[in-house]
C-alpha positions in Angstrom: -37.8 -22.5 4.6 -40.0 -22.8 7.6 -41.6 -26.3 7.5 -44.6 -25.0 9.4 -45.6 -23.0 6.2 -45.9 -26.1 4.2 -49.4 -26.9 5.5 -51.1 -23.9 7.1 -54.2 -26.1 7.6 -54.4 -30.0 8.0 -53.8 -31.5 4.6 -56.9 -32.8 2.8 -56.7 -35.3 0.0 -57.0 -38.8 -1.5 -54.7 -41.7 -1.0 -54.8 -44.8 -3.1 -54.2 -47.4 -0.3 -57.7 -48.2 1.0 -58.9 -49.2 -2.4 -55.9 -50.3 -4.5 -53.3 -51.4 -1.8 -50.1 -52.0 -3.8 -51.7 -52.2 -7.2 -52.7 -48.7 -8.3 -51.9 -47.6 -11.8 -51.3 -44.2 -13.5 -54.7 -44.4 -15.3 -56.5 -44.9 -12.0 -54.6 -42.1 -10.3 -55.5 -39.8 -13.1 -59.2 -40.8 -12.9 -59.4 -40.1 -9.2 -57.6 -36.8 -9.5 -60.0 -35.7 -12.1 -63.0 -36.5 -9.8 -61.3 -34.6 -6.9 -60.8 -31.6 -9.1 -64.4 -31.6 -10.3 -66.2 -32.4 -7.0 -64.0 -31.9 -4.0 -61.3 -29.2 -4.8 -63.7 -26.3 -4.1 -64.1 -27.7 -0.4 -60.3 -27.8 0.3 -59.4 -31.3 -0.9 -56.2 -31.0 -2.9 -53.6 -33.8 -2.4 -53.5 -36.9 -4.7 -51.2 -39.4 -3.0 -49.8 -42.7 -4.6 -49.4 -45.1 -1.8 -47.0 -48.1 -1.3 -44.9 -50.0 -3.7 -45.3 -47.9 -6.8 -41.8 -49.1 -7.7 -42.4 -52.8 -7.3 -42.5 -55.3 -10.3 -45.5 -57.5 -10.1 -47.0 -55.9 -7.0 -50.3 -57.6 -6.2 -49.7 -60.7 -8.3 -49.2 -63.1 -5.4 -52.1 -61.8 -3.2 -53.0 -65.2 -2.0 -49.7 -65.6 -0.3 -48.2 -62.2 0.2 -49.2 -58.5 0.5 -45.5 -57.6 -0.2 -43.7 -60.2 -2.3 -40.4 -61.0 -0.6 -37.3 -59.8 -2.4 -39.3 -59.0 -5.6 -37.3 -56.9 -8.1 -37.8 -53.1 -8.0 -37.4 -50.3 -10.5 -34.3 -48.3 -9.5 -31.8 -45.8 -11.0 -28.0 -46.1 -10.9 -27.9 -44.0 -7.7 -30.0 -46.5 -5.6 -33.2 -44.4 -5.9 -36.5 -46.1 -6.6 -38.5 -45.2 -9.7 -42.1 -45.9 -10.7 -42.8 -49.2 -12.3 -43.2 -48.3 -16.0 -45.7 -51.1 -16.6 -48.1 -49.4 -14.2 -47.0 -45.9 -14.7 -46.2 -45.7 -18.5 -45.4 -41.9 -18.5 -42.5 -42.7 -16.1 -40.5 -44.5 -18.9 -37.3 -43.1 -20.0 -36.2 -41.7 -16.7 -39.2 -39.3 -16.5 -40.2 -40.7 -13.0 -43.4 -39.2 -11.6 -43.0 -35.8 -13.3 -45.5 -36.3 -16.0 -48.2 -37.6 -13.6 -47.3 -34.8 -11.1 -47.7 -32.3 -14.0 -51.1 -33.6 -14.8 -52.2 -33.4 -11.2 -50.9 -29.9 -11.0 -52.7 -28.9 -14.2 -56.0 -29.7 -12.3 -55.0 -27.2 -9.6 -54.2 -30.0 -7.2 -51.0 -31.2 -5.4 -49.1 -34.6 -5.9 -47.8 -36.9 -3.2 -46.1 -40.3 -2.9 -45.6 -43.0 -0.3 -42.0 -44.0 0.6 -40.5 -46.6 2.9 -37.7 -45.3 5.2 -34.2 -46.5 4.2 -32.5 -47.7 1.1 -33.5 -50.6 -1.2 -32.1 -53.9 -0.3 -31.6 -54.4 -4.0 -29.2 -51.4 -4.0 -27.2 -52.7 -1.0 -27.0 -56.2 -2.5 -25.9 -54.7 -5.9 -23.4 -52.1 -4.4 -25.0 -49.4 -6.5 -23.8 -45.8 -6.2 -24.9 -42.9 -3.9 -25.2 -39.6 -5.9 -22.5 -37.0 -5.0 -20.4 -39.4 -3.0 -17.7 -41.9 -3.6 -19.6 -44.6 -1.6 -22.0 -47.4 -2.4 -25.4 -48.4 -1.0 -23.9 -51.4 1.0 -21.8 -49.0 3.0 -24.7 -46.9 4.3 -27.3 -49.7 4.7 -28.0 -51.2 8.2 -28.9 -54.9 7.5 -30.1 -55.3 11.0 -32.8 -52.5 10.6 -35.6 -53.9 8.6 -39.3 -53.3 8.5 -41.0 -56.2 10.1 -43.9 -56.2 7.6 -42.4 -54.9 4.3 -39.2 -56.5 2.8 -38.0 -53.8 0.4 -35.7 -51.7 2.5 -32.7 -51.6 4.9 -32.3 -48.7 7.4 -29.8 -46.0 6.7 -26.8 -45.3 8.9 -26.5 -41.8 10.6 -23.5 -40.7 8.7 -22.7 -38.0 6.0 -23.0 -40.5 3.2 -26.4 -41.6 4.5 -27.5 -38.0 4.6 -26.2 -37.6 1.0 -28.5 -40.5 0.0 -31.6 -38.8 1.5 -30.6 -35.5 0.0 -30.4 -37.2 -3.4 -33.9 -38.7 -2.9 -35.5 -35.3 -2.2 -33.5 -33.8 -5.0 -35.2 -36.3 -7.3 -38.6 -35.9 -5.8 -38.4 -32.1 -6.0 -37.6 -32.4 -9.7 -40.7 -34.5 -10.2 -42.9 -31.9 -8.5 -43.8 -33.9 -5.4 -45.6 -31.8 -2.8 -46.3 -34.5 -0.1 -44.3 -37.5 1.2 -45.8 -40.2 3.4 -42.9 -42.0 5.0 -43.6 -45.5 6.4 -42.0 -47.6 9.1 -40.7 -44.5 10.9 -43.3 -42.9 13.2 -43.3 -46.0 15.4 -41.2 -48.7 14.0 -42.6 -51.5 16.3 -46.3 -50.4 16.4 -46.0 -50.4 20.3 -49.2 -49.7 22.0 -47.7 -48.9 25.3 -46.1 -45.7 24.0 -42.7 -47.1 24.7 -39.8 -45.0 23.3 -38.3 -48.2 21.9 -40.4 -47.7 18.7 -38.6 -44.3 18.1 -35.2 -45.8 17.5 -35.1 -44.5 13.9 -35.4 -40.8 14.9 -32.2 -40.0 13.1 -33.8 -41.0 9.7 -36.7 -38.6 10.5 -34.2 -35.8 11.0 -32.2 -36.8 7.8 -35.4 -36.7 5.7 -36.4 -33.3 7.1 -33.0 -31.9 6.4 -33.2 -33.3 2.9 -36.5 -31.6 2.4 -35.1 -28.3 3.5 -32.1 -28.7 1.1 -34.3 -29.6 -1.8 -35.8 -26.1 -1.8 -39.4 -27.3 -2.5 -42.2 -27.2 0.1 -43.0 -30.9 0.7 -45.2 -32.0 3.5 -43.7 -34.7 5.6 -46.1 -37.3 7.0 -44.9 -40.0 9.3 -46.5 -43.6 9.6 -47.5 -45.8 11.1 -48.5 -45.2 14.7 -49.3 -45.2 17.5 -47.1 -42.1 17.8 -45.2 -41.9 21.0 -46.5 -39.1 23.2 -43.1 -38.6 24.9 -41.7 -37.6 21.6 -44.3 -35.1 20.6 -41.7 -32.3 20.6 -39.6 -34.2 18.1 -42.5 -34.9 15.7 -43.5 -31.2 15.8 -40.0 -30.1 15.1 -39.3 -32.3 12.1 -42.6 -33.4 10.6 -45.9 -31.9 9.5 -48.1 -34.8 10.5 -47.7 -38.1 12.4 -49.9 -41.1 12.9 -51.4 -41.5 16.4 -52.8 -44.9 15.5 -51.8 -48.0 13.5 -53.8 -48.6 10.3 -57.4 -47.4 10.8 -60.2 -49.3 9.1 -64.0 -49.3 8.9 -64.6 -50.9 12.3 -66.5 -49.3 15.2 -64.1 -50.5 17.7 -61.2 -48.8 16.0 -63.2 -45.6 15.8 -64.2 -45.8 19.4 -60.5 -46.3 20.4 -59.6 -43.1 18.6 -61.3 -41.0 21.3 -58.7 -41.8 24.1 -56.0 -41.3 21.4 -57.3 -37.9 20.6 -57.6 -37.1 24.2 -53.9 -37.4 24.9 -52.9 -35.5 21.7 -55.3 -32.6 21.9 -52.8 -30.1 23.1 -50.2 -30.9 20.4 -51.9 -29.3 17.4 -50.3 -26.3 15.9 -49.9 -24.6 12.5 -48.1 -27.0 10.2 -48.0 -29.8 12.9 -50.9 -32.3 13.1 -51.5 -35.5 15.0 -52.9 -37.8 12.3 -56.0 -40.1 12.9 -55.2 -41.9 9.6 -57.3 -42.2 6.5 -61.1 -42.0 6.1 -62.4 -45.4 5.0 -65.5 -44.1 3.3 -67.5 -45.1 0.2 -66.1 -47.9 -2.0 -62.9 -49.4 -0.5 -61.0 -52.7 -0.5 -60.7 -53.3 -4.2 -56.9 -53.9 -4.3 -56.6 -56.4 -1.5 -57.8 -59.5 -3.4 -61.0 -59.6 -1.3 -63.1 -57.6 -3.6 -64.6 -54.2 -3.5 -66.9 -53.4 -0.6 -68.9 -50.5 0.8 -67.5 -49.1 4.1 -68.7 -51.1 7.1 -69.3 -48.0 9.2 -72.9 -47.1 9.6 -74.0 -43.6 8.5 -74.1 -42.5 12.1 -70.5 -43.8 12.6 -69.4 -42.0 9.5 -70.6 -38.7 10.8 -69.0 -39.4 14.2 -65.7 -40.1 12.4 -65.8 -36.9 10.3 -66.9 -34.8 13.3 -64.0 -36.1 15.5 -61.4 -35.8 12.7 -62.4 -32.2 11.9 -63.0 -31.0 15.5 -59.8 -32.6 16.6 -57.9 -31.0 13.7 -56.6 -34.2 12.0 -55.5 -34.3 8.4 -58.2 -35.7 6.2 -57.0 -38.4 3.6 -59.8 -40.1 1.8 -59.5 -43.8 0.9 -62.6 -44.2 -1.3 -62.5 -44.9 -5.0 -63.5 -41.4 -6.2 -64.9 -42.5 -9.6 -67.6 -44.4 -7.7 -68.4 -41.7 -5.1 -72.0 -41.9 -4.0 -74.1 -38.9 -3.0 -74.1 -39.7 0.7 -70.3 -39.9 0.9 -70.0 -36.7 -1.2 -72.3 -35.0 1.3 -70.0 -35.9 4.2 -66.9 -34.6 2.3 -68.5 -31.2 1.3 -70.2 -30.0 4.4 -68.5 -26.7 4.7 -69.8 -26.0 8.2 -68.1 -29.1 9.5 -64.9 -28.6 7.5 -64.7 -25.1 9.0 -63.7 -26.7 12.3 -60.6 -28.2 10.8 -58.1 -25.2 10.8 -55.6 -25.1 13.7 -57.1 -21.7 14.8 -60.0 -23.8 16.0 -58.6 -25.2 19.3 -60.2 -28.5 20.4 -60.8 -29.5 24.0 -62.4 -32.6 25.4 -64.9 -31.7 28.0 -65.4 -35.2 29.3 -65.3 -38.8 28.2 -67.2 -41.3 30.6 -70.0 -43.8 30.7 -70.2 -44.3 26.9 -70.4 -40.6 26.2 -67.9 -37.9 25.1 -68.2 -34.1 24.7 -65.7 -32.0 22.8 -65.8 -28.1 22.5 -63.7 -25.8 20.3 -63.5 -22.0 19.7 -62.0 -20.5 16.5 -59.6 -17.8 17.7 -59.8 -16.0 14.4 -63.5 -16.1 13.6 -64.9 -16.4 17.1 -67.1 -19.3 16.2 -67.8 -21.8 19.0 -68.6 -25.4 18.7 -69.7 -28.4 20.9 -69.8 -32.0 19.7 -71.8 -34.7 21.6 -70.9 -38.3 21.0 -72.8 -41.4 22.1 -70.2 -44.2 22.3 -72.7 -46.7 23.7 -74.4 -49.5 21.7 -77.8 -48.2 22.7 -79.7 -44.9 22.4 -78.6 -42.4 24.9 -79.0 -38.8 26.0 -75.7 -36.9 26.0 -75.5 -33.5 27.7 -72.9 -30.8 28.1 -72.9 -28.0 30.5 -71.5 -24.9 28.7 -72.4 -22.4 31.4 -68.7 -21.3 31.5 -68.6 -20.6 27.8 -71.9 -18.9 27.1 -74.7 -16.7 28.5 -77.9 -18.4 29.9 -79.5 -18.3 26.4 -78.2 -18.9 23.0 -79.2 -20.2 19.5 -77.6 -23.3 18.3 -77.3 -24.9 14.8 -76.6 -28.6 14.4 -74.1 -28.8 11.5 -75.1 -32.1 9.9 -78.9 -31.4 9.7 -78.8 -27.6 9.6 -81.5 -27.5 12.3 -81.6 -24.6 14.8 -82.9 -24.4 18.3 -82.7 -22.4 21.4 -80.7 -23.5 24.5 -81.3 -22.1 27.9 -79.6 -22.6 31.3 -76.3 -23.4 29.7 -77.0 -27.0 29.1 -76.9 -28.6 25.7 -78.5 -32.0 25.2 -79.2 -34.5 22.4 -80.9 -37.9 22.2 -78.5 -39.9 20.1 -78.7 -43.2 18.4 -76.0 -45.8 19.0 -72.5 -44.5 17.8 -74.1 -41.3 16.7 -73.1 -37.7 17.3 -74.4 -34.1 17.1 -72.2 -31.1 16.5 -73.4 -27.6 17.2 -72.3 -24.1 16.4 -73.9 -21.4 18.6 -74.6 -17.7 18.6 -75.2 -16.3 22.0 -77.8 -13.6 22.7 -76.1 -10.5 24.1 
């Protein structure tokens, strides 16, 4: 199988992390999937992803002390493979795993995904449990000096045939469940190094092992790598083995984090291809935060900032993974997620290019090689109102008709200069038709 056929366009979907953290239940996943099917599927949203610690017993019960309870027991089969916690996912009981939940998601016309940590459970290594299709045990392939610095659940896996057999057995299991998407954590940049040092890529052999296991499983499964920032020197390796990779650490509803995404997109703009997508991380929109012990909250991004985020993600070509609690989706957030004209910028045929970024302003352009549609996005990154201009003389005749995609308003532009007066942190994104 060609991995670049697993995701012909950047994946779009919902992930449980921003609202539920480690605590999501089967009932909640089903409820969110139903809303996606009813309100978002027609606009391209299709993945339903269960994020971290679906296998952990008592996850979230010590939130005042730990996000991840150290050395807590986990649900696991005899071959060292993690299984869903049956208390939170009742349909998984009796060895069913995620198959019943995946079947439900598929019945809605959607796709099902899970989060995994790289490696093998510490519990398996300490218990010397078996590795399927081998005569070895978990302790023989585990690397006890390779431990995620923020999650205590796993050891790294040695680069050896038995280690590959372990990953093969994982993907064999996931394929039997009907998994369509895997978000693998602590693997894109294992040290979250912001200087783009290659030291954070010391687990590249585990990326390759997982990619081989997906191929051998015989099911098209999108491979997403987290967390970032991804290492630009290794762009060729990400593109060879993964479908998407995080170019940032966890992204939240903070203007400074959104502003910092512009230079990240700048260095990654030439590395987008069919089936290969630099990932700006999740969209913290609507109601989020409910699973962190701090209570539910509305996104802290202003409406202008939310449009700026959606515009940049779509024009850049990032995957779109929504963090909102969909059962509480408000009309404003729904309007952001269902703007067809903005979403049409997302496919990889629409090649992004930053025109400039300076003095608190940024301008990006794009042209869709298949449809011929052309776009220009003007961003005000300052904390005060500002005029943002773009000279498009090289891309258009002297006169053209432009439509702003968020408001639907049309106007004429002459002299090859596009201009907009923008509020702090706001944007305007235009599609244009030139007069022949």
